[in-house]
N, C-alpha and C positions, 0 to 999 in steps of 0.2 A: 533587212528582210521586210520591214514594215512598208517601206516605199511610200506610195501615195494611195495604195489600195485600202488599207485600214487606217482610220484616223485615231489618234490618241484621244482618250476621253478628256473633256475639260469640265471643271467644276467651278461654279461661281464662287467668288471670294476665297478660293483655295490658294495657298502659297505653293509656288513651284519648288519642290524639294531640290532641284538642280541649281536654282538661283543661289548665289552667294550673298551674304549680308554686306551692306556697305562697309568699307574699311574702318570707319570710325565707330562702328557698333560691334560690341563683343557679344557673342552668343551666350556667354556665361554670366552676363550681368543680371539676368532674371533668376538665376539659381542661387540658393543660399551657399555660404562658404562650405559648410559641412552638413550632410544630411544624416538623419538618425536611422541608418540601416543596421541590421543585426550584425553584419561583419564589422562595422565600425565600433559598435559597442563591445563586441568580443575582443577586438584589437586593443581597446582601452583597458581591458581586463586580462591581458597576457600575464601568465604566471600564476593565475588564481585557479584553485581547484573547483571543478564544476561536475555536474551530472547532466549529460545531454540525453534528452528523451527523444528517441527516433522511432519512426514507424516505417516498415517496409510492406506496403499493401499487397504486393504480389508474392510475398514469401509465406510459406506455411510454417517453417521452423522459426523464423525470426520476425514474427509479425510486429511485435513491439519490443524494444531493447533499450537498456540504459547503459550508456558509456560513462565511466567515471575517470577523470584525469585532469591534467593541468592544461590550460589553454596555451598552446604553443604558437599557432598561427590561425588566421581567419581570412578567407578571401570571399569574393563575391558569391562563389558557388560551393565553398567547402570550409570545413573546420578541422583543424589538426589538434588532437589531444595526445598527451603522453601519460601513461599510467606508471608512476614510480614503484608501485607495489609488485608489478610483474614485468617491467621493462617493455611493455607493448606500446605501440604507437597506433593511433586510429585516424584515418582519413574519412571524415563523414561528409556526405554531400548535403548541402543545405536543403535540397528538395525533400529530404527525409526527416529533417529536424523539426520537432514539434515545439520544444522549448528547452531552455537551459536554466538549471537551478544552481545558485551560488550559496555557500555557507557564510559568506561575509558580505558586507556592503559593496555594491558594485560602483565602479567609476562610470559616470555617464555625463557626456558633454553635449550641449546643444548650443553652438556658438551663435545661432540666430534667434534664440528664444530666451525670454527673461524668466521662464519658469524654473523653479528648483524642485528637485524630487528627493 
């Protein structure tokens, strides 16, 4: 559809996103082995009891809520908790998660950092 009527914009010193890197260069070389994302920290603490503090800004009834349960799974955009006291399972979207509180020491690994916490 573009044909020759409209020209694609060009930017000086810009990398063309369509270009592929040379075969001897890996695009993952500049990234650390593991990054300290919330879901990775939660995965390291599967099986631990937590309190997840969440806020639902558009809700009148559930503006702020605390979910208590065991960390079952964690993904890039979600957290799954099970509550053994009432057999409920909760799927919590990370966009609503404010913070997570543990009653015990958490497992935390930074494979590219020398810091200890």
